[in-house]
Every structure is written in C-alpha cells, then in structure tokens.
C-alpha positions in Angstrom: 0.0 0.0 0.0 1.5 3.4 -1.1 2.6 5.4 2.1 0.3 8.3 1.0 -2.7 6.2 1.3 -1.6 4.7 4.5 -1.2 8.3 5.9 -4.8 9.1 4.7 -6.0 6.1 6.7 -3.9 6.9 9.7 -5.2 10.5 9.7 -8.8 9.3 9.6 -8.2 6.9 12.4 -6.4 9.4 14.4 -8.7 12.3 14.2 -10.9 10.9 16.9 -8.1 10.4 19.2 -6.8 13.8 18.4 -10.1 15.4 19.3 -10.1 13.7 22.7 -6.7 14.9 23.4 -7.1 18.5 22.2 -4.7 18.1 19.4 -1.6 18.9 21.5 -2.8 21.8 23.6 -1.7 20.0 26.6 0.6 21.3 29.5 4.2 20.5 29.9 7.7 22.1 29.2 7.8 23.6 25.7 10.3 22.0 23.5 13.5 24.2 22.6 15.6 24.4 19.6 12.7 23.7 17.3 12.5 25.0 13.6 9.4 25.5 11.3 9.6 25.8 7.7 6.5 26.1 5.2 7.1 26.1 1.6 5.5 25.2 -1.8 6.7 23.6 -4.9 9.4 21.2 -3.3 10.8 23.9 -1.2 11.2 26.6 -4.0 9.0 29.2 -2.4 9.1 29.8 1.2 6.3 31.0 3.2 7.3 30.6 6.8 11.0 30.1 7.7 11.6 30.3 11.6 14.4 29.1 13.8 12.5 30.0 16.7 8.9 29.4 16.4 6.4 29.7 19.2 6.0 26.4 21.0 4.0 25.0 23.9 4.2 22.0 26.0 2.9 18.8 24.6 2.7 20.3 21.1 2.1 18.0 17.9 3.3 19.1 14.5 -0.4 20.3 13.8 -0.4 22.4 16.9 2.9 23.9 16.2 1.8 24.8 12.8 -1.4 26.4 14.1 0.5 28.4 16.8 2.8 30.1 14.0 0.4 30.4 11.0 -2.8 32.2 11.2 -4.7 30.6 8.1 -4.7 26.8 8.4 -7.7 24.9 7.4 -8.0 21.3 8.2 -10.2 18.4 7.2 -10.7 14.6 8.4 -11.8 15.9 11.7 -8.9 18.6 11.9 -6.2 15.8 11.4 -5.3 16.7 7.8 -4.1 20.0 6.6 -6.1 21.2 3.5 -4.9 24.9 3.3 -2.1 27.2 4.6 -2.1 30.7 3.9 -4.4 30.4 1.1 -2.6 27.5 -0.6 -4.9 24.5 -0.6 -4.7 20.9 -1.6 -6.6 19.7 -4.6 -6.1 19.7 -8.4 -3.0 21.8 -9.7 -2.4 21.7 -13.5 -4.4 18.4 -13.9 -2.5 16.7 -11.0 -3.2 16.3 -7.3 -1.4 18.5 -5.0 -1.2 18.3 -1.2 0.4 19.5 1.9 3.1 17.0 3.1 5.3 17.3 6.3 8.6 16.1 7.2 10.2 15.7 10.6 13.9 15.8 10.8 14.3 15.0 7.2 11.8 12.1 7.2 8.4 12.1 5.7 6.0 11.1 8.3 3.5 8.1 7.7 1.2 9.5 10.7 -1.2 12.3 10.7 0.0 15.8 12.0 -1.9 15.6 15.2 -0.4 12.1 16.1 3.3 13.3 16.0 4.7 15.0 19.1 7.3 17.7 18.7 10.4 17.1 20.7 13.4 19.1 21.8 15.4 20.2 18.6 12.9 18.8 16.1 12.9 20.4 12.6 9.4 20.4 11.1 8.9 21.2 7.3 5.6 21.5 5.6 5.7 21.6 1.7 2.9 21.8 -0.9 3.5 20.2 -4.0 2.1 17.8 -6.8 2.1 14.2 -6.4 3.8 14.2 -9.9 5.8 11.1 -10.6 6.7 10.5 -7.2 3.8 9.4 -4.8 6.1 9.8 -1.9 9.5 11.5 -1.1 10.6 9.4 1.9 13.5 11.4 2.9 15.0 14.8 2.2 18.4 16.6 2.7 16.9 20.1 3.5 16.8 19.7 7.1 20.4 18.9 7.7 22.1 18.5 10.3 18.9 16.3 10.9 18.4 13.4 10.9 21.7 12.8 12.1 21.3 15.2 15.2 17.8 13.8 15.7 15.7 11.4 13.9 12.0 10.2 14.4 10.3 10.3 17.8 13.0 12.6 19.3 15.6 9.7 19.0 19.2 9.7 18.1 20.3 6.9 15.8 23.9 5.5 15.2 25.6 7.2 12.4 28.0 5.5 10.1 29.9 7.1 7.1 30.5 4.3 4.5 33.0 5.0 1.7 34.1 3.1 -1.3 37.6 4.5 -0.7 38.0 5.0 3.1 41.0 7.3 2.9 39.8 9.6 0.3 39.4 13.4 0.6 35.8 13.1 0.1 35.3 10.5 2.9 37.2 12.5 5.2 35.5 15.7 4.4 32.1 14.0 5.2 33.3 12.4 8.3 34.9 15.5 9.6 31.6 17.5 8.9 29.5 15.2 11.1 32.0 15.0 13.9 32.4 18.7 13.8 28.8 18.9 14.5 29.2 16.6 17.7 27.8 13.8 15.8 29.4 10.5 16.9 29.8 9.1 13.5 31.9 5.8 12.7 33.7 5.4 9.4 34.4 2.4 7.3 33.8 0.6 4.0 30.4 0.0 2.4 28.5 -2.4 4.3 27.0 -5.4 2.5 24.4 -6.1 5.1 21.0 -4.3 5.7 21.2 -1.9 8.7 17.6 -1.2 9.9 18.4 1.3 12.8 21.6 3.1 11.5 21.8 6.2 9.6 24.2 5.6 6.8 26.1 8.2 4.5 27.5 6.3 1.4 30.3 8.2 -0.3 32.0 7.3 -3.6 31.5 6.7 -7.4 28.1 5.8 -8.2 29.0 2.5 -10.1 30.1 1.2 -6.7 27.4 2.6 -4.6 24.6 1.3 -7.0 25.3 -2.0 -5.8 23.9 -1.2 -2.3 20.1 -1.9 -2.2 18.7 1.4 -1.0 21.1 3.6 -3.0 20.0 1.7 -6.1 16.5 3.1 -5.9 18.0 6.5 -7.2 18.7 4.9 -10.6 15.0 3.8 -10.8 13.7 7.4 -10.7 11.5 9.4 -8.3 8.7 6.8 -8.4 11.0 4.5 -6.6 13.4 6.8 -4.5 11.5 10.1 -4.2 14.7 11.7 -5.7 14.4 13.9 -8.8 17.8 13.2 -10.1 19.0 10.0 -11.7 22.5 8.8 -12.0 23.3 6.9 -15.2 24.5 3.2 -14.7 28.1 4.1 -15.5 28.0 7.2 -13.2 29.3 9.5 -15.9 26.1 11.8 -15.9 23.4 12.7 -13.8 19.8 13.4 -15.4 17.9 16.3 -13.7 14.3 15.9 -13.6 11.1 18.1 -13.2 8.3 17.4 -11.0 6.6 15.1 -13.5 9.9 12.9 -13.4 10.9 14.0 -17.0 14.5 14.7 -17.8 15.3 18.4 -18.3 18.8 18.1 -18.9 21.8 15.9 -17.9 25.1 17.1 -16.3 28.4 15.5 -16.7 32.1 15.9 -15.6 32.6 17.6 -12.2 29.1 17.2 -11.1 28.0 16.0 -7.9 24.7 14.8 -5.9 23.6 14.7 -2.3 20.4 12.9 -1.9 18.4 10.8 0.8 16.1 7.9 0.6 14.7 4.9 2.4 13.0 1.6 2.2 9.8 1.3 4.1 10.4 2.0 7.9 14.2 1.7 7.7 16.4 4.5 8.5 17.2 7.0 5.7 20.5 6.3 3.6 22.1 9.5 2.3 24.3 9.3 -0.9 27.2 11.5 -1.8 28.3 10.8 -5.1 29.4 12.4 -8.4 30.3 11.9 -12.0 34.0 11.8 -11.2 36.4 12.5 -8.3 35.8 16.2 -8.6 32.1 15.9 -8.6 32.3 13.6 -5.5 34.5 16.2 -3.7 32.1 18.9 -4.5 29.2 17.1 -3.1 31.1 16.4 0.1 32.0 20.0 0.5 28.3 20.9 0.0 27.2 18.6 3.1 26.5 21.9 4.8 23.3 23.4 6.4 23.4 26.5 4.2 23.8 24.6 0.9 21.1 22.1 1.7 18.3 24.0 3.6 15.0 23.9 2.0 15.8 21.4 -0.8 14.7 18.0 -1.3 18.0 16.9 -2.8 20.8 18.8 -4.6 23.2 18.5 -7.5 26.3 20.5 -7.8 26.5 21.8 -11.3 29.7 23.9 -12.4 30.4 24.8 -8.7 26.6 25.8 -8.2 24.3 24.1 -5.7 20.9 23.3 -7.6 17.8 22.0 -5.9 15.9 19.2 -7.5 13.3 18.8 -8.9 14.2 21.5 -11.6 11.8 23.7 -13.6 11.6 23.4 -17.3 
C-alpha cells in the first residue's frame, strides 16, 4: 500500500483520538531548539522560515503549525491540513497537489495530530504535486537532521561508508559530521542491511549502486522520491522536473547529495558524483546553508541546484 494512502487512513483513524486529546494543547515544558519551515513547490517558495517558532508543552506537529500560522484549514476531523495561507490541496495543472510534512528529514506516515514535537525537532511543511513520485520518503533540506535527531526524538547511530575510506571526500564528510558533535563511525560500504543506523554512502556511483537502498535512485523518483537519476556508469546525472521527466543531463565535475529509504528503515544518504571532482564537490556541500529547504541537490559547475528543476 503506498505510504500516501496509509497516511490518509492513519489520519482518519487518528482524528477521533486527536479530538479527545485536544490536538496537543496540553501542558508541559515547551520543546526548545525547534525549527518550522513552510514552503511550496518542493521548497522553491518559502512561506514561513523560523528558527525560533512559538512552542508549547505537548505540542503536536499540527499544533505547532497552528501556533505560528494564522490561516490553517483542516479536514478529516482536524487531522489533515487542507490549506495554509490560501494555498490549498486539490487539483493543480491536472495533478493532485497536497501538503506534506517532514520531521527531521523524514516524511511522516502519521497524521500531524499524532506526531509529538520534541526538543530540537525540525518541522517542514511543503505543498507540491504528487507528480511522478507518490512519496518523497527522505529529504536533505533539514540537515544536520536526521543525524542530530531522527524520528520520535531519537538519536540513531551514524556510519559514514566509503568506497575509498582514505579519500578526501570520505574524510570531508566524516569531519563535517564529527564537527557537528555527531558521533559518526567511518568504514567501508556495508553489505548487510542495517535497520536502525543512519548511513552516508560516499564514492563513485558504479560502486554505490550495488547497495540496495542507494540503487533506488537509478530507478527514478517513483521508487526513490529523488528527482535526479545517475546513469549506470556514473558519468552523468539526469535532472528531472516534478513530473519525473528529464530536463537536462550534467556531466564531468558534477555531484549529487540525496536521501531515500526503504519502508520503515532509517534513511540512507548518498554523496556521489560523475568523477572525483564531482564527489569532492558534493562532500564539500554537506552543509546546512547549501542544503536548507531542498529535497535533494546537485552540484553543477560549482553551483548548488535543488531538484526537481523547472523546465
């Protein structure tokens, strides 16, 4: 069952419980270090961008939104966001468009009234068409989350896995995370499936594509939720629009930073490129300023470009 359908069913089921609990209006100590971002079109147009939103004790994601945005309309008994600041779900250019939310870089499969806000959580609402991807299970635009904090306020083990462990790109990624006080291990690319570990894969695409989760990127956004598709030989990266159609292809010196996941497993991040220069460029762009508000990014001629791209 597609996760979007699971979400709609979960929202409908949770709305009664949310009504009974007051949708997060309860007492308690307000969570600190919270971030709230509201955008449209895959992060292209910001509506709200606050590193210090108003919070309250026992806030849910829905209540945090309602505290900080005046015009919020809901449906399904108040458990599903229909409209924010006049931007509503429904048909847009012949496709279904809705509001989606992400907590610490992970798309939630629960209703917004069922997800509690924890200390340091980063909450992101984005309105976009379903397009070619029914879901975008993980995004890079809330970095350093999920490495600082993942789902349900938890911190998960972090491992940087590199094709060449002693390469400059591998060192750069590892040093970036350690510099953010994230205890990250470093080693080769693991062959076994790691359910509860956040993994950052670094290296040439022909080697990374052998990893089951990373390989989803080559299948396109309908499988990975990422609107950039590396070629099998890793020498080019196709940039896609919101419909999953190729707009252009980039070659030598180009890099890619993307995140995806399988079902309920922890996200897997990919830092790769079309050659050594592209991989190093991607490793250098693993910074909050470069990634903020973007679903995934490519490095094109030294520029950071968010994907999907517009025609």
